[in-house]
C-alpha positions in Angstrom: 231.3 141.4 20.0 233.7 139.6 22.4 233.3 136.3 20.6 233.8 138.0 17.1 237.0 139.7 18.4 238.3 136.5 19.8 237.6 134.7 16.5 239.8 137.3 14.8 242.7 136.6 17.1 242.2 139.4 19.7 242.7 138.8 23.4 239.7 140.4 25.1 239.1 141.6 28.6 235.6 142.7 29.6 234.7 143.6 33.2 232.1 141.1 34.5 230.6 143.5 37.0 231.5 147.2 36.6 229.9 148.1 40.1 233.3 147.5 41.7 235.5 149.0 38.9 236.9 152.5 38.6 234.2 154.7 37.0 234.8 155.4 33.3 236.8 152.3 32.4 235.9 151.3 28.9 233.9 148.1 28.5 236.4 146.3 26.3 240.2 146.0 26.5 241.5 144.1 23.4 245.0 143.2 22.4 246.3 141.8 19.2 250.0 142.9 18.9 250.9 145.5 17.9 247.4 146.9 18.4 245.6 147.8 21.6 242.0 148.9 21.4 239.8 150.2 24.3 236.1 150.4 23.4 233.1 151.8 25.2 229.9 150.0 24.1 226.6 151.8 24.2 223.1 151.1 23.1 222.0 153.1 20.1 220.7 156.0 22.2 222.8 155.3 25.3 224.6 158.3 26.9 228.2 158.5 27.9 228.7 159.4 31.5 231.0 162.2 32.5 233.6 159.7 33.9 233.4 157.7 30.6 233.9 160.9 28.5 236.9 161.9 30.7 238.6 158.5 30.4 238.0 158.2 26.7 239.4 161.7 26.2 242.5 160.8 28.3 243.0 157.6 26.4 242.8 159.3 23.1 245.8 161.3 24.0 247.9 158.2 24.6 250.3 157.0 21.9 249.6 153.5 20.6 246.2 153.2 22.1 243.1 153.1 19.8 239.9 154.3 21.4 236.3 153.8 20.2 232.8 154.5 21.3 230.8 151.8 19.4 227.1 151.4 19.1 225.1 148.6 17.3 224.8 150.7 14.2 228.6 150.7 14.0 228.8 146.9 13.4 230.2 147.3 9.8 233.0 149.5 11.1 233.6 147.2 14.1 233.8 144.1 11.9 236.2 145.8 9.5 238.5 147.1 12.3 238.7 143.8 14.1 239.6 141.7 11.0 
């Protein structure tokens, strides 16, 4: 997904090793002005941790920040959104 986002003009940050990051931080931070997207990526049946749910809920309350929980089955939506 990182490569696809970059090919569409997004600047993408993805934490290399989340073991030393604050719990709950979404996997992707993407910017293509005027848009900012934070996305948590999960396997099809992967569960969101309590920390991830809290951070996603907090971010959803922020003006100008788009927040997503994306799974492989969301690829069509992801592709559409990142175009």
